[in-house]
C-alpha positions as CSV (number, residue, x, y, z in Angstrom):
1,M,91.2,95.9,139.4
2,S,94.3,97.9,138.5
3,G,96.0,97.5,135.1
4,K,99.0,95.7,136.6
5,E,96.6,93.2,138.6
6,R,94.7,92.7,135.5
7,R,98.0,92.0,133.4
8,E,99.1,89.6,136.0
9,E,95.6,87.8,136.0
10,I,95.9,87.6,132.3
11,L,99.4,86.3,132.3
12,Q,98.4,83.7,134.9
13,R,95.4,82.6,132.9
14,I,97.3,82.1,129.6
15,T,100.5,80.6,131.2
16,N,98.4,78.0,133.4
17,S,96.2,77.1,130.5
18,K,97.0,73.9,128.4
19,T,94.7,75.5,125.7
20,P,94.5,78.9,124.2
21,V,92.5,81.5,126.1
22,S,90.4,83.5,123.9
23,G,90.5,87.4,124.0
24,A,86.7,87.5,124.6
25,A,87.1,85.3,127.7
26,L,89.8,87.2,129.2
27,A,87.7,90.3,128.6
28,K,84.7,88.9,130.2
29,S,86.6,87.6,133.2
30,C,88.4,90.9,133.7
31,E,85.4,93.0,132.9
32,V,86.9,95.2,130.2
33,S,86.8,95.4,126.5
34,R,88.7,93.1,123.9
35,Q,90.7,96.3,122.9
36,V,92.0,96.5,126.5
37,I,92.9,92.9,126.4
38,V,94.8,93.6,123.1
39,Q,96.7,96.5,124.7
40,D,97.6,94.5,127.9
41,I,98.9,91.7,125.9
42,A,101.2,94.4,123.9
43,L,102.5,95.3,127.4
44,I,103.0,91.7,128.6
45,R,105.0,90.9,125.4
46,A,107.1,94.2,126.1
47,A,107.8,92.8,129.6
48,G,109.7,89.9,128.0
49,Y,107.0,87.1,127.9
50,D,106.7,85.1,124.6
51,V,102.7,85.4,124.2
52,I,101.3,84.0,121.1
53,A,98.0,85.0,119.4
54,T,96.5,81.9,117.7
55,N,92.9,81.9,116.0
56,R,91.7,80.4,119.3
57,G,93.2,82.6,121.7
58,Y,96.5,83.5,123.7
59,I,99.2,81.3,125.0
60,C,102.3,81.9,126.7
61,S,105.2,79.7,125.7
62,S,108.1,81.0,127.8
63,P,108.7,80.9,131.6
64,V,108.8,84.0,133.7
65,R,111.8,86.1,132.8
66,E,113.6,88.3,135.4
67,T,113.9,92.0,134.7
68,R,116.4,94.7,136.0
69,V,116.9,98.4,135.3
70,F,120.3,99.4,134.5
71,E,121.3,103.1,134.6
72,V,124.2,103.5,132.1
73,N,126.3,106.1,130.4
74,H,128.4,105.9,127.3
75,T,129.3,107.6,124.1
76,D,127.8,107.1,120.7
77,E,130.8,104.9,119.6
78,Q,130.2,102.7,122.8
79,M,126.7,102.3,122.3
80,Q,127.1,98.9,120.0
81,D,129.4,97.4,122.3
82,E,126.9,98.1,125.3
83,L,124.1,96.6,123.4
84,N,126.1,93.6,122.3
85,T,127.4,93.1,125.8
86,I,123.8,92.7,127.3
87,V,122.7,90.5,124.4
88,D,125.9,88.3,124.5
89,F,125.2,87.3,128.0
90,G,121.6,86.5,127.3
91,G,119.7,89.7,128.1
92,V,117.1,91.4,126.0
93,V,117.1,95.0,125.9
94,L,113.4,95.9,126.5
95,D,113.6,99.6,126.3
96,V,115.6,102.9,126.8
97,I,114.5,105.5,129.1
98,V,115.9,109.1,129.8
99,R,114.8,111.4,132.5
100,H,114.8,114.7,131.1
101,E,114.3,117.9,133.3
102,V,111.7,119.5,131.1
103,Y,109.9,116.8,129.3
104,G,110.0,114.2,132.2
105,E,110.5,110.4,131.8
106,L,110.8,109.5,128.1
107,R,110.7,105.8,127.0
108,A,111.1,103.9,123.8
109,E,110.6,100.2,123.2
110,L,113.6,98.4,121.8
111,N,113.3,94.5,122.2
112,I,116.8,94.1,121.0
113,S,117.5,90.3,121.7
114,S,120.5,89.4,119.4
115,R,123.7,90.6,117.6
116,N,121.8,90.8,114.5
117,K,119.1,93.1,116.0
118,V,121.9,95.4,117.6
119,A,123.3,95.7,114.0
120,L,120.0,96.6,112.4
121,F,119.3,99.3,115.2
122,M,123.0,100.6,114.8
123,E,122.3,100.8,110.9
124,E,119.3,102.8,111.6
125,I,121.1,105.3,113.8
126,R,124.0,105.5,111.2
127,Q,121.7,106.2,108.4
128,G,120.6,109.3,110.4
129,K,117.2,108.3,110.7
130,S,117.1,109.5,114.4
131,R,119.6,110.3,117.1
132,P,120.0,108.0,120.2
133,L,117.6,109.1,123.1
134,K,120.6,109.2,125.5
135,N,121.9,112.4,123.7
136,I,119.3,114.7,125.3
137,T,120.4,113.9,128.7
138,S,124.3,113.8,128.2
139,G,124.3,110.2,127.7
140,E,122.8,109.1,131.0
141,H,120.0,106.6,130.3
142,F,118.3,103.6,131.5
143,H,117.7,100.1,130.0
144,T,115.1,97.6,131.2
145,V,116.8,94.1,130.7
146,S,115.3,90.9,130.8
147,A,116.8,87.5,131.2
148,D,116.1,84.0,132.0
149,S,117.4,84.2,135.5
150,A,118.7,86.8,138.4
151,Q,122.2,85.1,137.7
152,T,122.2,86.1,134.3
153,L,121.4,89.6,135.1
154,D,124.1,89.4,137.7
155,L,126.5,88.6,134.9
156,I,125.4,91.2,132.5
157,E,125.5,93.8,135.5
158,E,129.2,92.8,136.2
159,E,130.2,93.0,132.5
160,L,128.6,96.6,132.3
161,R,130.4,97.5,135.6
162,K,133.8,96.2,134.1
163,K,133.5,98.0,130.7
164,D,132.6,101.1,132.9
165,Y,129.1,101.6,131.3
166,L,127.2,101.0,134.6
167,V,126.3,104.1,136.7
168,R,124.1,102.0,139.0
169,T,121.2,99.3,139.0
170,V,117.8,100.8,139.7
171,K,116.0,97.4,140.6
């Protein structure tokens, strides 16, 4: 079983169960270690699922969310508006990805879901703790965005297009 198949199996089990499913039970059924299950749960959460760990096991309290990858380009000054646009229309910015000619694909988890989280992220950038990842590729970068439906993602896509941030939709 591949990692992707295993995560799909885990997600199906914890979503369909009326009671929490223990990590040990998941590990046994998937024939992997408990640590692999913990890592898989982290990846499932990063994909936008609301997985809760209880003292009796894992539960998933949110419905399946749609995801789409947008290739965007904007200035540093436009970054806050771009992120606010996505969250204002109901999206969660799961990550930022750049494709560097030398280093290959670089990805950083963001999980920005509100204007408050946008403001906190922007404050860290302004304090000089780091520079935006997009700057190593002349502004071009990708965001994986999750939302409650494809229609919500369509609205986000249209608004990014209107503001001239959207280069293309990848998937």
